[in-house]
MARTI-298360 format. One record per residue (C-alpha): residue in three letters; residue number from 1; x, y, z. Coordinates in steps of 0.05 Angstrom, whole numbers, m for minus. Example, Ala and Ser with C-alpha at 12.3 -4.5 7.8 and 13.67 -1.06 7.14 Angstrom:
  residuo  num       x       y       z
      Ala    1     246     m90     156
      Ser    2     273     m21     143
end
This chain:
  residuo  num       x       y       z
      Pro    1     169     m95    m414
      Pro    2     129     m81    m481
      Pro    3     104    m134    m515
      Phe    4     130    m191    m542
      Glu    5      83    m183    m598
      Asp    6     113    m103    m607
      Tyr    7     192    m118    m626
      Ser    8     223    m175    m648
      Gly    9     304    m196    m634
      Glu   10     325    m190    m561
      Leu   11     314    m152    m506
      Leu   12     374    m110    m493
      Arg   13     374     m61    m442
      Tyr   14     330       3    m427
      Ser   15     350      75    m439
      Ile   16     326     124    m395
      Leu   17     332     204    m427
      Leu   18     315     273    m377
      Asp   19     295     333    m432
      Asn   20     368     355    m395
      Gly   21     396     315    m445
      His   22     426     268    m385
      Glu   23     410     201    m401
      Glu   24     413     130    m361
      Ile   25     422      64    m377
      Tyr   26     393      m4    m342
      Ala   27     393     m78    m346
      Ala   28     336    m110    m396
      Ala   29     320    m155    m329
      Ser   30     304     m80    m284
      Asn   31     225     m60    m284
      Gln   32     242      m1    m243
      Cys   33     295      40    m224
      Ser   34     318     108    m184
      Val   35     333     175    m224
      Gln   36     361     237    m196
      Ala   37     320     282    m235
      Pro   38     332     369    m230
      Val   39     284     407    m206
      Glu   40     277     432    m274
      Val   41     262     379    m309
      Arg   42     205     360    m328
      Val   43     190     303    m366
      Leu   44     228     236    m383
      Ser   45     225     182    m431
      Ile   46     242     108    m425
      Ser   47     259      60    m490
      Ala   48     269       6    m499
      Val   49     326     m24    m543
      Thr   50     335     m84    m576
      Ser   51     378    m127    m628
      Tyr   52     347     m84    m686
      Gly   53     342     m10    m654
      Thr   54     304      25    m609
      Ser   55     233      23    m591
      Pro   56     192      95    m592
      Pro   57     199     131    m525
      Ala   58     147     126    m466
      Phe   59     144     196    m428
      Val   60     130     213    m357
      Asp   61     110     280    m331
      Leu   62     147     295    m291
      Arg   63     111     367    m271
      His   64      61     366    m211
      Ala   65      m7     398    m232
      Ser   66     m47     454    m199
      Val   67    m114     410    m205
      Ser   68    m156     372    m146
      Gly   69    m136     300    m151
      Pro   70    m192     240    m157
      Phe   71    m241     218    m105
      Leu   72    m234     148     m85
      Gly   73    m299     108     m75
      Lys   74    m311      42     m65
      Leu   75    m267     m26     m74
      Ala   76    m301     m91     m77
      Ser   77    m251    m145     m67
      Thr   78    m262    m214    m102
      Ala   79    m278    m274     m45
      Asp   80    m204    m295     m55
      Gly   81    m168    m236     m44
      Ser   82    m129    m242    m113
      Ser   83    m154    m176    m137
      Val   84    m204    m116    m125
      Arg   85    m238     m68    m160
      Val   86    m228       7    m150
      Ser   87    m274      59    m169
      Trp   88    m260     141    m167
      Ser   89    m296     212    m187
      Ser   90    m254     272    m218
      Thr   91    m266     338    m233
      Ala   92    m208     354    m270
      Gly   93    m241     363    m330
      Lys   94    m224     379    m411
      Asp   95    m148     384    m391
      Leu   96    m152     298    m373
      Leu   97    m111     259    m402
      Asn   98    m108     199    m373
      Phe   99    m109     167    m296
      Val  100     m49     117    m276
      Ile  101     m65      73    m209
      Glu  102     m10      56    m171
      Trp  103       4      m7    m107
      Lys  104      52     m31     m72
      Ser  105      57     m88     m17
      Leu  106      82     m66      52
      Pro  107     130     m57      84
      Ala  108     183     m62      25
      Gly  109     144     m94     m33
      Gly  110     150     m71    m110
      Leu  111     115     m12    m142
      Gln  112      62     m38    m190
      Trp  113      29       4    m230
      Lys  114     m38      10    m295
      Lys  115     m59      57    m340
      Val  116    m124      75    m346
      Val  117    m161     115    m398
      Lys  118    m196     189    m386
      Asp  119    m275     160    m396
      Leu  120    m272     103    m351
      Lys  121    m280     115    m275
      Asp  122    m262      46    m246
      Ser  123    m220     m10    m262
      Thr  124    m192     m83    m223
      Ile  125    m122     m81    m200
      Thr  126     m97    m158    m202
      Gly  127     m39    m201    m165
      Leu  128     m66    m192     m93
      Met  129     m53    m228     m40
      Ala  130     m93    m238      18
      Gly  131     m76    m219      90
      Val  132     m19    m165      48
      Lys  133     m26     m90      64
      Tyr  134     m19     m53      12
      Asn  135     m11      20      m9
      Leu  136     m56      46     m68
      Ser  137     m57     114     m94
      Leu  138     m95     143    m163
      Tyr  139     m55     202    m198
      Ala  140    m100     237    m251
      Val  141     m46     257    m310
      Thr  142     m69     324    m340
      Thr  143     m44     364    m402
      Arg  144     m10     409    m339
      Gly  145      17     352    m297
      Val  146      m3     305    m251
      Ser  147     m50     316    m199
      Ala  148     m31     302    m120
      Pro  149     m46     225    m105
      Ala  150    m111     201     m72
      Ser  151     m85     152     m30
      Arg  152    m111      91      20
      Leu  153     m88      32      56
      Ile  154    m123     m36      33
      Tyr  155    m119    m103      37
      Ser  156    m161    m145     m11
      Arg  157    m179    m193      40
      Glu  158    m164    m196     107
      Leu  159    m153    m265     148
      Lys  160    m139    m269     227
      Pro  161     m71    m251     255
      Leu  162     m25    m303     264
      Ser  163      m4    m295     335
      Ala  164     m31    m250     399
      Pro  165      15    m198     418
      Met  166      67    m195     471
      Leu  167      49    m177     542
      His  168      98    m143     585
      Val  169      85    m134     659
      Leu  170     110     m64     677
      Asn  171      95     m54     745
      Arg  172      54     m95     798
      Glu  173      24     m66     860
      Val  174     m33    m106     912
      Thr  175     m95     m83     870
      Arg  176     m66     m59     818
      Ile  177     m25     m84     752
      Leu  178       0     m39     695
      Val  179      13     m69     634
      Arg  180      35     m64     561
      Trp  181      30    m101     494
      Asp  182      82     m92     428
      Glu  183      36     m87     360
      Leu  184      46    m143     319
      Pro  185      87    m148     265
      Leu  186      57    m123     201
      His  187      65    m189     167
      Gln  188      25    m225     224
      Gln  189     m29    m173     229
      Arg  190     m63    m193     164
      Gly  191    m115    m143     162
      Phe  192    m138     m76     208
      Ile  193    m133     m69     275
      Thr  194    m191     m46     308
      Lys  195    m187     m60     376
      Tyr  196    m147     m99     439
      Thr  197    m189    m138     490
      Val  198    m148    m149     555
      Tyr  199    m169    m228     593
      Leu  200    m168    m235     658
      Gln  201    m161    m302     705
      Thr  202    m148    m325     781
      Leu  203    m116    m371     793
      Asp  204    m167    m405     849
      Ser  205    m215    m409     789
      Arg  206    m242    m467     761
      Ser  207    m278    m431     695
      Thr  208    m239    m447     633
      Thr  209    m264    m384     596
      Leu  210    m233    m316     606
      Asn  211    m265    m260     629
      Gly  212    m255    m194     579
      Glu  213    m239    m125     609
      Gln  214    m296     m82     603
      Gly  215    m288     m21     546
      Thr  216    m260     m14     485
      Leu  217    m177      m6     478
      Gln  218    m167      27     419
      Thr  219    m111      15     357
      Gly  220     m68      66     389
      Gln  221     m71      51     468
      Arg  222     m24      m8     484
      Cys  223     m27       9     562
      Ile  224     m70       4     613
      Cys  225     m78      m4     682
      Ile  226    m116     m61     714
      Glu  227    m150     m57     771
      Val  228    m158    m131     807
      Tyr  229    m180    m156     868
      Ser  230    m138    m210     873
      Arg  231     m71    m253     844
      Val  232     m69    m257     768
      Arg  233     m41    m290     713
      Phe  234     m34    m275     640
end
């Protein structure tokens, strides 16, 4: 919505106008919408309609420019994970108008965005939550249209997983057990999974320490055959 100081009266609705003359109306409580736009439509505009009149339009360029997208650099998070500083470089040149940063929490969060003036090469996004995965995208907006996005999955702050993977024993043999496990649901991961470790302990062991199976099990690997020489439990 426009800042309160930029309009008088009551905000009634939003008017979405395509450059082919088609108009769609959305309630004042809306802050995003899905619009069917024919391929020939190149620009749409959004105006706020108040009890005193209609605001100047904000334009959204729908053209895809044949220019290289920005290159994302390092990300710097605050200690509490509430914000991330994003840096980038761009080769858009003199046609560059501005940058747009978008971020969306996964699996199904709301889309947020901010416009950044063309002279800046870094900006801070706020209102993030520790342990939540975000899809971050950066676009260059030029006089020829919008570049392809530079995208990255990020955590503003990684936390310890909330639970263990669910383990399934697929096959038992005298000296071998085949096990499979389910990856944690995204909301329980709270960080990037880098490896898995399988622990074994014999039934007659007096040790309270479980021994880790040697070797690193990569993120995409969720099944392993374990060689055993006595009965084991998990």
